[in-house]
VOSEPA-431442 format. One record per residue: x, y, z of N, C-alpha, C, O, CB in turn; residue number from 0. Coordinates in pm, whole numbers. Glycine has a CB too. Layout:
BEGIN
+--------+--------+--------+--------+--------+--------+--------+--------+--------+--------+--------+--------+--------+--------+--------+-------+
!   n_c1 !   n_c2 !   n_c3 !  ca_c1 !  ca_c2 !  ca_c3 !   c_c1 !   c_c2 !   c_c3 !   o_c1 !   o_c2 !   o_c3 !  cb_c1 !  cb_c2 !  cb_c3 ! rovex !
+--------+--------+--------+--------+--------+--------+--------+--------+--------+--------+--------+--------+--------+--------+--------+-------+
!      X !      Y !      Z !      X !      Y !      Z !      X !      Y !      Z !      X !      Y !      Z !      X !      Y !      Z !   NUM !
...
+--------+--------+--------+--------+--------+--------+--------+--------+--------+--------+--------+--------+--------+--------+--------+-------+
END
This chain:
BEGIN
+--------+--------+--------+--------+--------+--------+--------+--------+--------+--------+--------+--------+--------+--------+--------+-------+
!   n_c1 !   n_c2 !   n_c3 !  ca_c1 !  ca_c2 !  ca_c3 !   c_c1 !   c_c2 !   c_c3 !   o_c1 !   o_c2 !   o_c3 !  cb_c1 !  cb_c2 !  cb_c3 ! rovex !
+--------+--------+--------+--------+--------+--------+--------+--------+--------+--------+--------+--------+--------+--------+--------+-------+
!  -1089 !  -1233 !  -3839 !  -1119 !  -1094 !  -3865 !  -1028 !  -1048 !  -3980 !   -908 !  -1075 !  -3982 !  -1098 !  -1007 !  -3737 !     0 !
!  -1089 !   -979 !  -4073 !  -1011 !   -932 !  -4187 !   -917 !   -819 !  -4145 !   -937 !   -757 !  -4040 !  -1104 !   -884 !  -4300 !     1 !
!   -816 !   -795 !  -4225 !   -719 !   -689 !  -4197 !   -788 !   -553 !  -4192 !   -752 !   -467 !  -4112 !   -606 !   -689 !  -4303 !     2 !
!   -887 !   -535 !  -4279 !   -960 !   -408 !  -4282 !  -1036 !   -387 !  -4152 !  -1029 !   -279 !  -4093 !  -1056 !   -404 !  -4401 !     3 !
!  -1107 !   -489 !  -4106 !  -1183 !   -477 !  -3981 !  -1090 !   -452 !  -3864 !  -1119 !   -371 !  -3776 !  -1265 !   -604 !  -3957 !     4 !
!   -978 !   -522 !  -3863 !   -881 !   -504 !  -3757 !   -830 !   -359 !  -3756 !   -816 !   -299 !  -3649 !   -766 !   -602 !  -3773 !     5 !
!   -802 !   -306 !  -3872 !   -754 !   -168 !  -3882 !   -860 !    -70 !  -3831 !   -827 !     26 !  -3763 !   -716 !   -135 !  -4027 !     6 !
!   -987 !    -94 !  -3864 !  -1095 !     -7 !  -3819 !  -1105 !    -12 !  -3666 !  -1121 !     92 !  -3602 !  -1230 !    -50 !  -3883 !     7 !
!  -1096 !   -131 !  -3608 !  -1103 !   -145 !  -3463 !   -987 !    -71 !  -3396 !  -1008 !     -1 !  -3297 !  -1100 !   -294 !  -3424 !     8 !
!   -868 !    -86 !  -3450 !   -751 !    -18 !  -3393 !   -766 !    133 !  -3402 !   -735 !    204 !  -3306 !   -623 !    -63 !  -3464 !     9 !
!   -813 !    183 !  -3513 !   -833 !    327 !  -3530 !   -938 !    377 !  -3432 !   -921 !    482 !  -3370 !   -874 !    361 !  -3674 !    10 !
!  -1048 !    304 !  -3418 !  -1154 !    345 !  -3326 !  -1105 !    345 !  -3182 !  -1138 !    436 !  -3106 !  -1275 !    253 !  -3340 !    11 !
!  -1028 !    247 !  -3145 !   -974 !    243 !  -3009 !   -881 !    360 !  -2985 !   -878 !    416 !  -2875 !   -900 !    110 !  -2985 !    12 !
!   -806 !    398 !  -3083 !   -715 !    511 !  -3070 !   -787 !    643 !  -3061 !   -731 !    741 !  -3013 !   -621 !    514 !  -3186 !    13 !
!   -912 !    648 !  -3107 !   -988 !    773 !  -3106 !  -1069 !    790 !  -2979 !  -1128 !    896 !  -2959 !  -1080 !    777 !  -3225 !    14 !
!  -1074 !    690 !  -2892 !  -1151 !    705 !  -2769 !  -1085 !    810 !  -2682 !   -963 !    827 !  -2683 !  -1163 !    571 !  -2694 !    15 !
!  -1167 !    878 !  -2607 !  -1114 !    986 !  -2524 !  -1047 !    928 !  -2400 !  -1109 !    854 !  -2324 !  -1226 !   1084 !  -2483 !    16 !
!   -924 !    961 !  -2381 !   -848 !    918 !  -2263 !   -866 !   1021 !  -2153 !   -894 !   1137 !  -2181 !   -698 !    898 !  -2297 !    17 !
!   -849 !    980 !  -2025 !   -856 !   1077 !  -1917 !   -749 !   1185 !  -1933 !   -642 !   1159 !  -1988 !   -841 !   1007 !  -1781 !    18 !
!   -780 !   1303 !  -1885 !   -684 !   1413 !  -1895 !   -561 !   1382 !  -1811 !   -570 !   1323 !  -1703 !   -748 !   1546 !  -1848 !    19 !
!   -447 !   1421 !  -1862 !   -323 !   1404 !  -1787 !   -309 !   1521 !  -1690 !   -343 !   1635 !  -1723 !   -199 !   1396 !  -1882 !    20 !
!   -260 !   1492 !  -1573 !   -242 !   1596 !  -1473 !   -148 !   1703 !  -1526 !    -39 !   1673 !  -1576 !   -187 !   1537 !  -1341 !    21 !
!   -190 !   1828 !  -1516 !   -108 !   1935 !  -1571 !    -70 !   2039 !  -1465 !    -17 !   2145 !  -1498 !   -180 !   2003 !  -1685 !    22 !
!    -97 !   2008 !  -1340 !    -62 !   2101 !  -1234 !     72 !   2066 !  -1171 !    141 !   1974 !  -1215 !   -170 !   2104 !  -1128 !    23 !
!    106 !   2139 !  -1068 !    230 !   2119 !   -993 !    195 !   2049 !   -862 !    128 !   2107 !   -776 !    304 !   2254 !   -968 !    24 !
!    240 !   1925 !   -847 !    204 !   1845 !   -730 !    254 !   1907 !   -599 !    183 !   1904 !   -498 !    261 !   1704 !   -744 !    25 !
!    374 !   1963 !   -599 !    427 !   2023 !   -476 !    347 !   2146 !   -435 !    320 !   2166 !   -317 !    574 !   2060 !   -494 !    26 !
!    309 !   2228 !   -533 !    225 !   2344 !   -502 !     87 !   2296 !   -456 !     26 !   2354 !   -366 !    211 !   2437 !   -627 !    27 !
!     39 !   2188 !   -518 !    -89 !   2130 !   -477 !    -85 !   2075 !   -336 !   -181 !   2089 !   -261 !   -129 !   2019 !   -573 !    28 !
!     26 !   2014 !   -299 !     42 !   1963 !   -163 !     35 !   2077 !    -63 !    -34 !   2065 !     39 !    177 !   1888 !   -149 !    29 !
!    104 !   2187 !    -91 !    102 !   2302 !     -1 !    -40 !   2359 !     13 !    -85 !   2389 !    123 !    199 !   2412 !    -51 !    30 !
!   -108 !   2373 !    -99 !   -245 !   2428 !    -97 !   -340 !   2331 !    -29 !   -428 !   2373 !     46 !   -293 !   2459 !   -241 !    31 !
!   -325 !   2202 !    -55 !   -412 !   2102 !      6 !   -394 !   2100 !    157 !   -491 !   2082 !    231 !   -384 !   1963 !    -52 !    32 !
!   -272 !   2118 !    203 !   -246 !   2122 !    347 !   -319 !   2240 !    410 !   -373 !   2228 !    520 !    -95 !   2130 !    375 !    33 !
!   -320 !   2355 !    341 !   -385 !   2476 !    393 !   -538 !   2469 !    385 !   -607 !   2509 !    478 !   -336 !   2597 !    317 !    34 !
!   -589 !   2419 !    273 !   -732 !   2431 !    246 !   -809 !   2300 !    266 !   -919 !   2302 !    320 !   -752 !   2480 !    104 !    35 !
!   -754 !   2189 !    225 !   -828 !   2063 !    218 !   -801 !   1967 !    334 !   -884 !   1883 !    368 !   -795 !   1993 !     91 !    36 !
!   -683 !   1982 !    395 !   -636 !   1884 !    491 !   -724 !   1863 !    612 !   -732 !   1751 !    663 !   -504 !   1922 !    537 !    37 !
!   -789 !   1967 !    661 !   -870 !   1954 !    783 !   -983 !   1853 !    765 !  -1017 !   1780 !    859 !   -928 !   2090 !    823 !    38 !
!  -1041 !   1848 !    647 !  -1154 !   1756 !    624 !  -1114 !   1627 !    554 !  -1170 !   1521 !    583 !  -1260 !   1826 !    542 !    39 !
!  -1017 !   1634 !    461 !   -982 !   1517 !    380 !   -848 !   1454 !    417 !   -813 !   1348 !    366 !   -978 !   1556 !    235 !    40 !
!   -773 !   1520 !    506 !   -639 !   1474 !    540 !   -539 !   1532 !    443 !   -574 !   1561 !    328 !   -631 !   1320 !    540 !    41 !
!   -413 !   1551 !    485 !   -314 !   1618 !    401 !   -284 !   1546 !    270 !   -249 !   1610 !    171 !   -187 !   1633 !    477 !    42 !
!   -299 !   1412 !    268 !   -277 !   1340 !    143 !   -406 !   1287 !     84 !   -405 !   1210 !    -13 !   -180 !   1226 !    165 !    43 !
!   -519 !   1327 !    143 !   -650 !   1288 !     91 !   -699 !   1153 !    137 !   -798 !   1102 !     84 !   -646 !   1288 !    -56 !    44 !
!   -633 !   1093 !    235 !   -669 !    959 !    281 !   -742 !    954 !    415 !   -783 !    846 !    457 !   -546 !    878 !    291 !    45 !
!   -761 !   1066 !    481 !   -818 !   1063 !    615 !   -935 !   1161 !    630 !   -921 !   1264 !    696 !   -711 !   1094 !    719 !    46 !
!  -1049 !   1129 !    570 !  -1166 !   1216 !    587 !  -1205 !   1224 !    735 !  -1195 !   1125 !    808 !  -1285 !   1165 !    503 !    47 !
!  -1249 !   1341 !    777 !  -1285 !   1359 !    917 !  -1429 !   1317 !    946 !  -1469 !   1313 !   1063 !  -1266 !   1503 !    957 !    48 !
!  -1506 !   1286 !    844 !  -1645 !   1240 !    861 !  -1677 !   1138 !    752 !  -1617 !   1139 !    645 !  -1745 !   1360 !    856 !    49 !
!  -1772 !   1050 !    780 !  -1805 !    944 !    682 !  -1862 !    996 !    550 !  -1855 !    926 !    448 !  -1904 !    850 !    743 !    50 !
!  -1917 !   1116 !    549 !  -1973 !   1169 !    424 !  -1872 !   1248 !    342 !  -1907 !   1306 !    239 !  -2093 !   1257 !    455 !    51 !
!  -1747 !   1250 !    386 !  -1641 !   1319 !    312 !  -1558 !   1215 !    238 !  -1515 !   1116 !    299 !  -1551 !   1405 !    407 !    52 !
!  -1535 !   1234 !    109 !  -1466 !   1131 !     31 !  -1315 !   1128 !     49 !  -1252 !   1227 !     86 !  -1497 !   1151 !   -113 !    53 !
!  -1259 !   1011 !     22 !  -1114 !    996 !      8 !  -1079 !   1059 !   -127 !  -1137 !   1022 !   -229 !  -1068 !    843 !     18 !    54 !
!   -985 !   1151 !   -128 !   -945 !   1217 !   -252 !   -820 !   1155 !   -312 !   -795 !   1168 !   -432 !   -922 !   1365 !   -228 !    55 !
!   -741 !   1087 !   -229 !   -616 !   1025 !   -277 !   -648 !    922 !   -385 !   -735 !    837 !   -369 !   -539 !    958 !   -159 !    56 !
!   -576 !    933 !   -496 !   -592 !    838 !   -605 !   -711 !    865 !   -695 !   -735 !    791 !   -789 !   -605 !    702 !   -549 !    57 !
!   -786 !    971 !   -667 !   -901 !   1005 !   -752 !   -851 !   1055 !   -888 !   -738 !   1104 !   -898 !   -991 !   1112 !   -683 !    58 !
!   -932 !   1045 !   -989 !   -893 !   1090 !  -1122 !   -873 !   1241 !  -1125 !   -954 !   1317 !  -1072 !   -999 !   1049 !  -1225 !    59 !
!   -764 !   1283 !  -1188 !   -730 !   1425 !  -1201 !   -845 !   1504 !  -1262 !   -887 !   1606 !  -1207 !   -604 !   1443 !  -1285 !    60 !
!   -897 !   1458 !  -1375 !  -1001 !   1534 !  -1444 !  -1129 !   1542 !  -1363 !  -1201 !   1642 !  -1372 !  -1029 !   1473 !  -1580 !    61 !
!  -1159 !   1440 !  -1286 !  -1277 !   1444 !  -1198 !  -1258 !   1551 !  -1090 !  -1349 !   1629 !  -1063 !  -1302 !   1305 !  -1134 !    62 !
!  -1139 !   1554 !  -1029 !  -1112 !   1653 !   -924 !  -1119 !   1795 !   -978 !  -1176 !   1884 !   -914 !   -975 !   1627 !   -860 !    63 !
!  -1061 !   1818 !  -1095 !  -1066 !   1952 !  -1156 !  -1211 !   1991 !  -1181 !  -1251 !   2104 !  -1151 !   -986 !   1955 !  -1289 !    64 !
!  -1290 !   1901 !  -1235 !  -1431 !   1931 !  -1265 !  -1510 !   1958 !  -1137 !  -1586 !   2055 !  -1129 !  -1495 !   1814 !  -1343 !    65 !
!  -1491 !   1872 !  -1036 !  -1566 !   1888 !   -910 !  -1531 !   2021 !   -844 !  -1620 !   2096 !   -804 !  -1537 !   1771 !   -814 !    66 !
!  -1401 !   2050 !   -831 !  -1360 !   2176 !   -767 !  -1406 !   2297 !   -847 !  -1448 !   2397 !   -788 !  -1209 !   2179 !   -751 !    67 !
!  -1399 !   2289 !   -978 !  -1445 !   2400 !  -1063 !  -1596 !   2421 !  -1047 !  -1643 !   2534 !  -1042 !  -1411 !   2374 !  -1211 !    68 !
!  -1670 !   2311 !  -1040 !  -1815 !   2321 !  -1023 !  -1851 !   2375 !   -885 !  -1947 !   2451 !   -872 !  -1880 !   2183 !  -1043 !    69 !
!  -1776 !   2338 !   -781 !  -1799 !   2396 !   -648 !  -1767 !   2545 !   -651 !  -1841 !   2625 !   -593 !  -1713 !   2324 !   -541 !    70 !
!  -1659 !   2581 !   -716 !  -1617 !   2722 !   -723 !  -1723 !   2807 !   -794 !  -1755 !   2917 !   -748 !  -1483 !   2734 !   -797 !    71 !
!  -1777 !   2757 !   -903 !  -1875 !   2832 !   -981 !  -2015 !   2829 !   -919 !  -2100 !   2911 !   -953 !  -1882 !   2778 !  -1121 !    72 !
!  -2038 !   2735 !   -827 !  -2171 !   2720 !   -768 !  -2258 !   2622 !   -843 !  -2371 !   2595 !   -802 !  -2240 !   2852 !   -762 !    73 !
!  -2207 !   2567 !   -953 !  -2283 !   2468 !  -1029 !  -2310 !   2345 !   -943 !  -2416 !   2282 !   -955 !  -2206 !   2428 !  -1158 !    74 !
!  -2216 !   2311 !   -858 !  -2230 !   2200 !   -764 !  -2242 !   2263 !   -625 !  -2163 !   2350 !   -589 !  -2107 !   2099 !   -773 !    75 !
!  -2341 !   2220 !   -548 !  -2371 !   2284 !   -420 !  -2328 !   2198 !   -301 !  -2358 !   2079 !   -293 !  -2520 !   2312 !   -411 !    76 !
!  -2257 !   2262 !   -209 !  -2223 !   2203 !    -81 !  -2185 !   2317 !     12 !  -2102 !   2401 !    -23 !  -2107 !   2097 !    -95 !    77 !
!  -2246 !   2321 !    129 !  -2226 !   2433 !    221 !  -2080 !   2451 !    262 !  -2038 !   2563 !    291 !  -2311 !   2413 !    344 !    78 !
!  -2004 !   2343 !    266 !  -1863 !   2353 !    305 !  -1774 !   2374 !    182 !  -1685 !   2459 !    184 !  -1819 !   2226 !    381 !    79 !
!  -1799 !   2297 !     77 !  -1710 !   2300 !    -40 !  -1719 !   2429 !   -122 !  -1618 !   2473 !   -177 !  -1740 !   2183 !   -129 !    80 !
!  -1836 !   2489 !   -132 !  -1847 !   2611 !   -213 !  -1756 !   2723 !   -163 !  -1683 !   2780 !   -243 !  -1991 !   2659 !   -215 !    81 !
!  -1757 !   2756 !    -33 !  -1665 !   2861 !     12 !  -1518 !   2818 !      7 !  -1430 !   2901 !    -16 !  -1700 !   2903 !    153 !    82 !
!  -1491 !   2691 !     28 !  -1352 !   2645 !     21 !  -1300 !   2657 !   -121 !  -1189 !   2707 !   -143 !  -1340 !   2498 !     71 !    83 !
!  -1377 !   2612 !   -218 !  -1334 !   2616 !   -359 !  -1330 !   2759 !   -412 !  -1253 !   2789 !   -504 !  -1427 !   2531 !   -445 !    84 !
!  -1413 !   2846 !   -356 !  -1417 !   2984 !   -408 !  -1284 !   3056 !   -389 !  -1256 !   3151 !   -462 !  -1527 !   3063 !   -339 !    85 !
!  -1202 !   3013 !   -295 !  -1073 !   3078 !   -272 !   -962 !   3021 !   -358 !   -848 !   3068 !   -351 !  -1035 !   3066 !   -126 !    86 !
!   -992 !   2919 !   -439 !   -891 !   2856 !   -524 !   -888 !   2920 !   -663 !   -994 !   2944 !   -722 !   -916 !   2705 !   -536 !    87 !
!   -770 !   2946 !   -714 !   -756 !   2992 !   -853 !   -764 !   2869 !   -944 !   -762 !   2756 !   -897 !   -620 !   3071 !   -874 !    88 !
!   -771 !   2893 !  -1073 !   -771 !   2781 !  -1169 !   -642 !   2701 !  -1156 !   -643 !   2578 !  -1166 !   -787 !   2834 !  -1314 !    89 !
!   -529 !   2771 !  -1133 !   -401 !   2701 !  -1116 !   -401 !   2621 !   -986 !   -351 !   2508 !   -983 !   -285 !   2802 !  -1116 !    90 !
!   -456 !   2678 !   -878 !   -467 !   2604 !   -752 !   -544 !   2475 !   -772 !   -505 !   2370 !   -721 !   -534 !   2691 !   -645 !    91 !
!   -654 !   2482 !   -846 !   -737 !   2364 !   -871 !   -657 !   2258 !   -945 !   -663 !   2140 !   -909 !   -864 !   2402 !   -951 !    92 !
!   -583 !   2298 !  -1048 !   -500 !   2202 !  -1121 !   -392 !   2143 !  -1031 !   -365 !   2023 !  -1036 !   -435 !   2270 !  -1243 !    93 !
!   -331 !   2226 !   -948 !   -225 !   2180 !   -859 !   -279 !   2081 !   -755 !   -220 !   1975 !   -734 !   -159 !   2299 !   -789 !    94 !
!   -390 !   2116 !   -692 !   -451 !   2029 !   -590 !   -494 !   1897 !   -654 !   -473 !   1790 !   -596 !   -572 !   2099 !   -523 !    95 !
!   -553 !   1904 !   -771 !   -596 !   1782 !   -841 !   -475 !   1695 !   -876 !   -482 !   1573 !   -867 !   -676 !   1817 !   -968 !    96 !
!   -366 !   1757 !   -917 !   -244 !   1682 !   -947 !   -192 !   1614 !   -821 !   -153 !   1497 !   -825 !   -135 !   1774 !  -1006 !    97 !
!   -191 !   1687 !   -709 !   -143 !   1631 !   -582 !   -227 !   1510 !   -540 !   -173 !   1402 !   -517 !   -145 !   1738 !   -472 !    98 !
!   -358 !   1529 !   -530 !   -442 !   1420 !   -481 !   -443 !   1301 !   -578 !   -444 !   1186 !   -534 !   -584 !   1469 !   -458 !    99 !
!   -443 !   1327 !   -707 !   -446 !   1215 !   -803 !   -314 !   1138 !   -803 !   -310 !   1023 !   -848 !   -476 !   1267 !   -944 !   100 !
!   -207 !   1199 !   -755 !    -78 !   1130 !   -751 !    -59 !   1047 !   -624 !     38 !    972 !   -613 !     35 !   1231 !   -763 !   101 !
!   -151 !   1060 !   -529 !   -142 !    986 !   -403 !   -208 !    849 !   -416 !   -302 !    832 !   -494 !   -207 !   1066 !   -289 !   102 !
!   -159 !    755 !   -340 !   -221 !    622 !   -338 !   -329 !    620 !   -231 !   -306 !    663 !   -117 !   -115 !    511 !   -311 !   103 !
!   -445 !    570 !   -267 !   -554 !    558 !   -170 !   -522 !    443 !    -76 !   -504 !    329 !   -119 !   -691 !    536 !   -241 !   104 !
!   -516 !    474 !     53 !   -487 !    371 !    152 !   -605 !    342 !    242 !   -608 !    241 !    312 !   -369 !    412 !    236 !   105 !
!   -704 !    431 !    240 !   -822 !    414 !    323 !   -928 !    338 !    245 !   -938 !    351 !    123 !   -876 !    550 !    370 !   106 !
!  -1007 !    259 !    315 !  -1118 !    188 !    250 !  -1242 !    275 !    243 !  -1339 !    237 !    178 !  -1149 !     58 !    324 !   107 !
!  -1241 !    390 !    310 !  -1356 !    479 !    317 !  -1378 !    549 !    183 !  -1292 !    625 !    139 !  -1337 !    582 !    428 !   108 !
!  -1490 !    524 !    119 !  -1532 !    593 !     -3 !  -1433 !    589 !   -118 !  -1422 !    688 !   -190 !  -1561 !    734 !     28 !   109 !
!  -1363 !    481 !   -138 !  -1273 !    474 !   -255 !  -1359 !    466 !   -380 !  -1474 !    423 !   -375 !  -1176 !    350 !   -246 !   110 !
!  -1301 !    509 !   -495 !  -1375 !    509 !   -621 !  -1438 !    377 !   -648 !  -1504 !    360 !   -750 !  -1286 !    547 !   -735 !   111 !
+--------+--------+--------+--------+--------+--------+--------+--------+--------+--------+--------+--------+--------+--------+--------+-------+
END
């Protein structure tokens, strides 16, 4: 491979979109998750109370922010998640997403 082609490949790889970095507060997210999310997903996101509820521990931060925001706005529909997400502020969503994305998934149930 020529030096020019190699340089083009390196530049293109550097321009690919990387996942968003967590920008919330994990400790605040832990507190909010315990209050709002823990009953169904477990306090660290590893113990769903039903088979149709996902493991949130270790999930991508940007995916969690998008999903919670979509539930909050009604863009994504779920009879349980819409009212739960509606009580979260934008900061709460970032915090909860930071908390769950920082946890290690230990359950085999619905891992990514």
